[in-house]
C-alpha positions in Angstrom: -6.0 139.0 158.6 -6.5 141.6 155.9 -9.1 143.4 158.1 -6.7 143.6 160.8 -4.1 145.3 158.7 -6.7 147.5 157.4 -8.0 148.5 161.0 -4.3 149.3 162.1 -3.4 151.2 159.1 -6.5 153.3 159.8 -5.8 153.7 163.7 -5.1 157.3 164.6 -2.5 157.9 167.2 -0.7 160.3 169.4 2.9 161.7 168.0 5.7 163.4 169.5 8.1 165.9 167.6 11.0 163.5 167.1 8.6 160.9 165.3 6.8 163.5 163.5 10.2 164.7 162.0 11.3 161.2 160.9 8.1 160.2 159.4 8.1 163.5 157.5 11.7 163.0 156.1 11.0 159.3 155.0 7.6 160.1 153.5 7.6 163.5 151.9 7.3 163.4 148.0 9.7 166.5 147.7 12.8 164.6 149.0 12.3 161.6 146.8 11.9 163.8 143.6 15.3 165.4 144.6 16.8 162.0 145.0 15.6 160.9 141.6 17.0 164.2 140.0 20.3 163.2 141.6 20.6 160.1 139.4 20.5 162.3 136.4 23.7 164.2 137.7 25.3 160.8 138.1 24.7 160.0 134.7 26.8 162.8 133.4 30.1 161.1 134.4 29.7 159.2 131.1 29.7 162.2 128.8 33.3 162.0 128.3 33.0 158.7 126.6 31.4 160.6 123.8 34.7 162.0 122.7 35.8 158.5 122.0 33.0 157.6 119.5 34.6 156.5 116.2 33.7 157.5 112.6 33.2 155.1 109.9 33.5 156.0 106.3 32.6 154.0 103.0 33.0 155.0 99.3 31.6 153.3 96.4 32.5 154.0 92.9 31.7 153.1 89.3 28.3 155.0 89.3 28.2 155.8 85.5 31.9 157.0 85.3 33.4 153.7 84.4 32.8 151.1 81.6 32.6 148.4 84.5 29.5 148.3 86.4 28.9 148.8 90.2 28.4 145.1 90.7 32.1 144.2 89.6 33.7 146.6 92.0 31.0 148.3 94.4 33.4 149.1 97.4 35.9 152.1 96.7 37.2 153.1 99.9 36.6 151.9 103.5 38.0 153.9 106.6 37.8 153.6 110.3 38.7 156.9 112.4 39.4 156.5 116.3 40.1 159.4 118.7 42.7 158.4 121.2 42.2 159.5 124.9 45.9 160.9 125.7 44.8 163.3 128.4 43.0 162.6 131.9 39.6 163.7 130.5 37.7 160.9 132.3 39.3 161.8 135.9 38.5 165.4 135.2 35.0 164.9 134.2 34.2 162.6 137.3 35.7 165.3 139.4 33.3 168.0 137.9 30.4 165.7 138.3 31.6 164.7 141.8 31.5 168.3 143.0 28.3 168.6 141.3 26.7 165.7 143.4 28.2 167.2 146.5 26.5 170.6 145.5 23.2 168.6 145.0 23.5 166.9 148.3 23.8 170.3 149.8 20.5 171.1 148.2 18.9 168.1 149.4 20.3 168.8 153.1 18.8 172.4 152.6 15.3 170.8 151.6 15.3 168.6 154.5 16.2 171.6 157.0 13.1 173.3 155.5 10.8 170.3 155.9 12.2 169.9 159.4 11.2 173.5 160.1 7.9 173.1 158.6 7.0 169.9 160.8 8.3 171.6 163.9 6.0 174.6 163.3 3.2 172.2 162.3 3.7 170.4 165.5 3.7 173.2 167.8 0.9 175.0 166.2 -1.0 171.7 167.2 0.2 172.1 170.5 -0.6 175.8 170.6 -4.2 174.9 169.5 -4.3 172.3 172.1 -3.3 174.9 174.9 -6.0 177.5 173.4 -8.6 174.5 173.6 -7.5 173.9 177.2 -8.0 177.7 177.7 -11.4 177.8 176.4 -12.4 174.7 178.3 -11.3 176.6 181.5 -13.0 179.7 180.4 -16.2 177.6 179.7 -16.0 176.0 183.0 -15.5 179.3 185.1 -18.4 180.8 183.0 -20.6 178.0 183.7 -19.9 177.8 187.4 -21.0 181.6 187.5 -23.9 180.9 185.4 -25.2 178.1 187.7 -24.6 180.4 190.6 -26.4 183.3 189.1 -29.4 180.9 188.1 -29.8 179.7 191.6 -29.7 183.4 192.9 -32.3 184.2 190.3 -34.4 181.4 191.2 -34.3 182.5 194.9 -35.2 186.1 193.9 -31.9 187.6 195.0 -30.7 188.9 191.9 -32.2 190.5 188.8 -33.0 189.3 185.4 -30.3 191.3 183.8 -27.6 189.6 185.8 -29.0 186.1 184.5 -29.1 187.3 181.0 -25.3 188.6 181.2 -24.4 185.3 182.6 -26.2 183.3 179.8 -24.5 185.6 177.4 -21.0 185.0 178.8 -21.7 181.2 178.8 -22.7 181.2 175.2 -19.5 183.0 174.1 -17.4 180.7 176.0 -19.2 177.7 174.4 -18.7 179.3 170.9 -14.9 179.9 171.7 -14.8 176.2 172.8 -16.4 175.0 169.6 -13.9 177.2 167.6 -11.0 175.9 169.3 -11.8 172.5 168.9 -12.2 173.3 165.0 -8.8 174.9 164.8 -7.2 172.0 166.8 -8.4 169.6 164.0 -7.2 171.7 161.3 -3.6 172.0 163.0 -3.7 168.2 163.5 -4.7 167.7 159.6 -1.7 169.9 158.7 0.6 167.5 160.5 -1.1 164.4 159.1 -0.4 165.8 155.5 3.4 166.4 156.4 3.8 163.0 158.0 1.7 160.9 155.9 -0.3 159.5 158.8 -3.4 160.0 160.7 -2.6 162.1 163.7 -5.2 162.4 166.2 -3.1 164.1 169.0 0.3 165.5 169.8 2.6 164.7 172.7 4.8 167.5 174.1 4.5 170.8 175.9 4.1 174.3 174.5 6.5 175.8 176.9 9.4 173.6 175.9 11.8 176.2 174.5 15.2 175.0 173.5 18.3 177.0 173.7 19.2 178.5 170.2 22.9 177.6 169.9 25.4 179.2 167.4 25.6 178.2 163.8 29.0 177.6 161.8 27.8 179.6 158.9 30.4 178.3 156.6 29.0 174.8 157.0 25.3 175.4 156.4 23.9 173.9 153.2 23.1 177.1 151.5 26.4 178.3 151.6 28.1 174.9 151.2 26.3 174.5 147.9 27.9 177.6 146.4 31.5 176.4 147.6 30.9 173.1 145.7 29.4 174.8 142.6 32.5 177.0 142.6 34.8 173.9 142.7 32.7 172.2 140.1 33.0 175.2 137.7 37.0 175.5 138.3 37.2 171.9 137.5 35.0 172.4 134.2 37.6 175.1 133.3 40.3 172.4 133.4 38.1 170.1 131.2 37.9 172.7 128.6 41.7 173.5 128.6 42.2 169.8 128.1 39.8 169.8 125.0 41.6 172.9 123.6 44.6 170.6 123.4 45.4 168.9 120.3 43.3 165.7 119.8 44.8 162.7 118.4 43.1 160.2 116.0 44.2 157.1 114.6 42.7 156.1 111.0 42.7 152.6 109.5 42.0 152.8 105.6 41.2 150.0 102.9 41.3 151.7 99.5 41.1 150.2 96.1 44.7 150.4 94.3 43.9 148.4 91.3 41.3 146.7 89.5 41.0 143.8 91.9 43.2 144.6 94.5 42.8 146.8 97.8 45.5 148.3 99.9 45.4 149.1 103.9 46.9 152.2 105.0 47.3 153.4 108.7 47.3 157.3 109.4 47.4 159.6 112.4 45.7 163.0 112.5 45.7 165.7 115.2 43.5 169.0 115.8 45.5 172.3 115.7 44.3 174.6 118.8 44.3 177.7 116.8 41.5 180.3 116.3 40.8 180.5 120.1 39.7 176.9 120.5 37.6 176.4 123.6 38.6 179.9 124.8 35.0 181.3 124.8 33.9 178.5 127.1 36.7 179.0 129.4 36.1 182.7 129.8 32.3 182.1 130.4 33.1 179.4 133.1 35.6 181.8 134.8 32.9 184.5 134.8 30.5 182.0 136.5 32.8 181.2 139.0 33.5 184.7 140.1 29.6 185.2 140.2 29.1 182.3 142.1 31.7 183.5 144.9 29.6 186.8 145.1 26.5 184.8 145.6 28.2 182.7 148.3 29.5 185.8 150.1 25.8 187.4 149.8 24.3 184.1 151.2 26.6 184.1 154.1 25.9 187.7 155.2 22.4 187.1 154.8 22.5 183.9 156.9 24.3 185.7 159.7 21.9 188.7 159.8 19.0 186.3 160.0 20.4 184.5 162.7 21.1 187.7 164.8 17.5 188.8 164.1 15.9 185.3 165.1 18.2 185.2 168.2 17.5 188.5 169.3 13.7 188.1 169.0 13.7 184.6 170.5 15.3 185.8 173.7 13.0 188.6 174.1 10.1 186.4 173.9 11.5 184.0 176.3 12.0 186.8 178.9 8.5 187.7 178.4 7.2 184.4 179.3 9.4 184.1 182.1 7.9 187.5 183.5 4.5 186.0 183.1 5.4 182.7 184.7 7.3 184.6 187.5 4.7 186.5 189.1 1.9 187.7 186.7 0.1 184.4 186.1 0.0 183.3 190.0 -1.3 186.8 190.5 -3.9 186.8 188.0 -5.2 183.2 189.2 -5.5 184.5 192.6 -7.3 187.7 191.7 -9.7 185.4 189.8 -10.3 183.2 192.8 -10.8 186.2 195.1 -13.1 187.6 192.8 -15.3 184.4 192.6 -15.5 184.3 196.3 -16.2 187.8 196.7 -18.9 187.6 194.1 -20.5 184.9 196.2 -20.3 187.2 199.2 -21.8 189.9 196.9 -18.9 192.4 197.6 -18.2 192.9 194.1 -20.6 193.2 191.1 -20.9 190.7 188.2 -19.3 193.1 186.0 -16.1 193.2 188.1 -15.9 189.5 188.3 -16.6 189.2 184.5 -13.6 191.9 184.1 -11.4 189.9 186.4 -12.0 186.7 184.6 -11.5 188.2 181.2 -8.1 189.8 182.2 -7.1 186.3 183.6 -8.1 184.5 180.3 -6.4 187.2 178.1 -3.3 186.7 180.0 -3.0 183.0 179.5 -3.8 183.5 175.8 -1.1 186.1 175.5 1.3 183.6 177.3 0.4 181.0 174.9 0.8 183.5 171.9 4.1 184.4 173.1 5.2 180.7 173.3 4.0 180.2 169.8 5.8 183.2 168.5 9.1 181.8 170.1 8.6 178.6 168.2 8.1 180.4 164.9 11.5 182.0 165.6 13.1 178.7 166.3 11.5 177.1 163.1 13.0 179.7 161.2 16.5 179.0 162.9 16.0 175.2 161.9 15.6 176.3 158.4 18.7 178.4 158.4 20.5 175.2 159.6 20.3 175.2 163.4 19.8 172.1 165.3 16.3 170.7 166.0 
């Protein structure tokens, strides 16, 4: 049974984009670290209780100032001072912490978007490398077909050794590109495996699947909403400081020696006086911080809008270029290559013309794959910004 479990864990498998994103979001250590950090903020809601800590005072006498020893009357005075919570400090503190938690939730959401973007890019990078591998296989197959034909002609004495050397060189170059493409695909799958915490052997999807880049409500994206909640938290903190600046009432119970063998109990009240700029410095600092955060929020809003416009414009341009290639250029290049192969067999064109036609075809399909990958890079930026996956 244990062997079976270990075998299943070690099995590599094919993965699609949705599964890859779900695995990354549930596995990635950075998100788990932020969740633990959030617990520290939740603990701040208890800070207000520190204002209710009592003060205990003890006085002893007869330390060489009386004929009586300390053992006869060791205790001179005992006092207990208890601050009273007359203002809604608990509610205000909870409000501050609540806004801080909301701001931190937006930070987590921003981290999730960044991780989604990274997984999306890693997934399509693997698909891109897979496409390049298919192109390399096609290039190798064509080069092998040409080499076998040239070899046959050479054995029949119908072509020169120079033609054979050229065919061998083209085949070797195609083979090297094939091995390099295989290595690049393994590296891309390794990157995806690292992000998802699983052993990914293959990816399921199509490189030419391009989604529509929809509009974004910039006021609702995490990097902007985070500042909004931080501003609210700072404004709520100002109210806390104003509350602390008010007179704070305390009650005191005092037990004091009134005669040689008697003690009296007294009850007293005390209050702080809000003079000499009590908490005014803190209030000024927090007000300035709120103004600064608002400016940063506006800056983040402008940056997001500008970034989206650039991403959208380039994304549409790349899609248009791919559509142009798929519309007529790719079919035309395939037909040219097919005619070139037939013409070379009929000896109506030279080997140089054939290899030039093949090279143009391979360059075109590679260029198409490059355009698609660039488009996915732009879409990954869109996801990181707060767009839909």
